[in-house]
N, C-alpha and C positions, 0 to 999 in steps of 0.2 A: 281465793287466796289473796291477802293483802301483802304487797311486796315491800321490802325495805326501802327500795329506790323508787322514787316517784318518776312520772313521765318514763317508764321503763321502755317505752316504744319510741322514744325521741331519737332522732338522727345524729344529734351532735350534743357534745357534753364538754364542759370545763370542770377540771378537777384540780385542787390545791391540797398539799400537805404541809402541815407546820409542826415543828418540834418545840416543846416548851421544856424550861428547866424543871418544871413540876406540875403536878395535876391542878393545883390552885391557879397558876398562870393559865393553864388551858380552859378552866371553867370560866375565868375572867373574860379571856378573849372570846369565847364562845357567846357569851352574853351580849358582848359589844357587837358581834358579827351579826347575831340574830336580830338585834335592834336596828341594824343598818341595813340589811336586805333580806326581806322574808322569802325570797325565792331560793336562797341557798339551803340545802340540806347538809346538816353537820353530823359527823361520826367520830366517836372517841376511839382511839386505838386502845385495844384491849391488853396490849403487852407494853406500851411505852406511853409518856406524857406527850402524845401527838393528837393533832385533830386533822380531820378530812372534810373538805368542803366539796359538794358536787352542785353544779349549776346546769340545768337543762336549758333548751331554747325557751326565751331569748337569753343569751349568756351575758351576765353582768360582767363589769370590769372586776379585776382581783380586789378583794376587800382588804382594808388595811389592819393588820394584826400586831398588836404589841407584844413585846417581851418573847419574841418566837423567831425561829430560823425557818425560812421557806425552804423545805427539803426538796420539793419539786412541784411543777405544775404542768398541766397538759390541755391542749385543745385538740380534741379528737372526734372522729366520726365513726359511727356504727358500721361494722362490717359483718356481724353475724350474731346470732343468739341460739341459745339452747335451752330446753326446758325438760325437767324429768317428769315422768308420768305421775309420780306421786304429787299430792297436793297437801302441803302443810305450811304452817306458818314460818317464815323465816326469822332466825334469831340472831343471825351474824352475817355481815358483809365481809367477804374476803376479796381484797384487791391484789391482783397480780400485775406487776408492772414489768414487762419483758423487753429489755433493750435489744436492738439489732446491732450487728457488728458494723453495719453501714446504712444510712438511710436508703430504704428501698420498698416502696408501696407494693410492688408485686410480692416481695418476701413477706411483708405483714400479712397479706392474704393467704399466702401459701402455709405460713406457720399456723394460722388460725384454723385453715382446713384440716391440717394434720392433727390439731388437738380435737377438732370435731369428729373426725374418724376415729380417734381413740375412744372418745366418749360414746359414740354410736357402736363401736365394736366391742364394748364390754357387755357380757351377758348380764352382769349386774352393776350398774353405774354406782359410783362412790356412794355409800349410804351417808345421806344428810345433805347431798348436793341437790339444790331445787332448780336454780337457773345459773347460767353462764351468759354474760353479755360482753361482747368483744368490741373494742374500739381501736382504731388506728390513728396514732397521733399524726396530725397534719403535716409535722416535719419529716414523717416517714421513718423515724428513728426508734419507735417503740410501739408496743401493742399493750393495751389495757384490758384486763378481764375484771369485771365487777360481778362477782358470783354471790348468789344468796344461798346460804346454809341454814339448816336447821338450828345450829348452835356451834359456838367456838370449839367445844369438845369434839363434836362430829368431825369437824374440819382436822383437828389434831390427830384423832384416830385414823382418818383416812390417809393422812400424810405417811403413816407407817406402813402402807401397803407396799409401796416401791421405794426403793433406797436409791436416791440420785441427789447428790449435792448437799448443801446444808439444811435445805427446806424438806427433803423427802420428795414423795410423789404420791399422787392419788391413784396411780395404776402401776401395774408391773408387767403389763403385756408388751409385746414387740411394738404395738402401735403407740403405746406411751413412750417407750424408748425412743422411738422415731420422732416423737414431739419434743422430748427433752434433749436429744442430740441433733436436732435440725441444724444444717449448716449455717443458716442465716443469723441465729440468735447467739447471744453471749451466754456464757456460763452463769455469770452473775445475774441475778433477777430478785426483785422484791416481792415478798409474800406477807401481807399484813391482815390482821383480823380487827374488825370494827364493830361496835354497836351504835345504834341510833343515839345520838348525844341526849343524855338525861335518862336513858333507859335503865332499868334495873336488869342486870344481866348476870347470870351464872356462867362464868367463863370456864 
């Protein structure tokens, strides 16, 4: 199976998310970024005029992007990975950005361990989830999950399994409840769906 994210076994990653006034501005910026540094992987937000850039080792400097607001950036280190037994082609990258109440490297790892227990504890893992790649921000303040799904629709459907906050939850068990109610994390978190830039996607 060919993954959406290259160098998926790399230990470090840099990520940037920009928000644009419209899709045309996003496309123009993406063309400029691709011409500037071919090491960057670009992804279009499926639900907003935003662009995600991912850089694996060696990590370049932040690219200059016109007509955009830098929503956030991350310099992070891999702490865990999970892979489903099924082998299908991924069509959607889901990025979860989970802030902590206070910077705490131990809490980053503990929360990820809680999520992994929930994934492994499900008799039937969420339909459509193929991989989950967890990275701890070097500042200790956030955790990032770069998850490959079969499609955006599969992810939307999975979020209806459990009711928790504005995004829903991909599980309803006590283990998933423990992950979402972990004492170290904030209630606010970001969940975004992306497709590889330029790909034709049925969202």
